[in-house]
C-alpha positions, 0 to 999 in steps of 0.5 A: 350547806345543809338545811334543818327544820326546827320545832318552830318549823323554821329552816336552820342553815348550817354551812359548816360544823359550828365552832361556837355553840351555846346550849340552853338545854342541859340534856343537849349540853351533855349530848354535845360533850358525849358526841365529842364537840364539847370544845365547840361549846362556849356557853351554857346555862347554870343548870347545865352541870354535866359533864362536870369537868366539861362545863366548869370552864364554859361561860354561864349565860343565866338559867333556862328561864332567866337567860341573859340574852346579851351574854349569849350575843357577846359569845358570837355563837354559830349555833344556839340550841334552845327548847320550847319548854326549857326556854322562854319564848321572848328570850328565843325571839330576841336571839333570833331577832339578833340574827343568831342561828337558833335551833329550837327543839321540842321532842315529845316522844322518845322516837322524836328525842332520838331523831333530835339527837340524830339531827344535832349530830348531823348539824355538829358533824359528830355523826361518827361519834354519835352513831353508836349511841343513837343506834343503841337508843333506836334498838332499845326503843324497837325492843320496847315496841316489840314487847308492847305490840298489839299482838300481846294478849291478856286475860281477866279472871273473875270469880263467878257468883260472888263479888269481885274479890 
């Protein structure tokens, strides 16, 4: 068993890779397919449109803000992935109260987004497939950080004796 902490500071226990996932977040739905676990996805929102062929046959459980909680429950997921901004708190609370394993996400920085993807890869046992994607994102973020480092200097030139032009 592995324990993860979600954005609500709740412990999420994963005993084995989920076989039935409901994703309530379009970007995470796409990541799940990219990580090779699309077959485990059984439900998505109507806004989860990529990859087009992958999500076409998945059950739609409403919108991100108009979730059909009973549809999610009927799918009997091992894992539901939600987001603080994407999904209504009352819907998430109902899913949790129903005893579903709900991972609530809320990355507020690029680094936190990359860490969230790393966590989802671990939860879904897709680390090997996800690793190159996550490493590329880490490298791009590190490169940007080097370019934006405090060591960078700038100069401001103004004409003397006159008004700024």
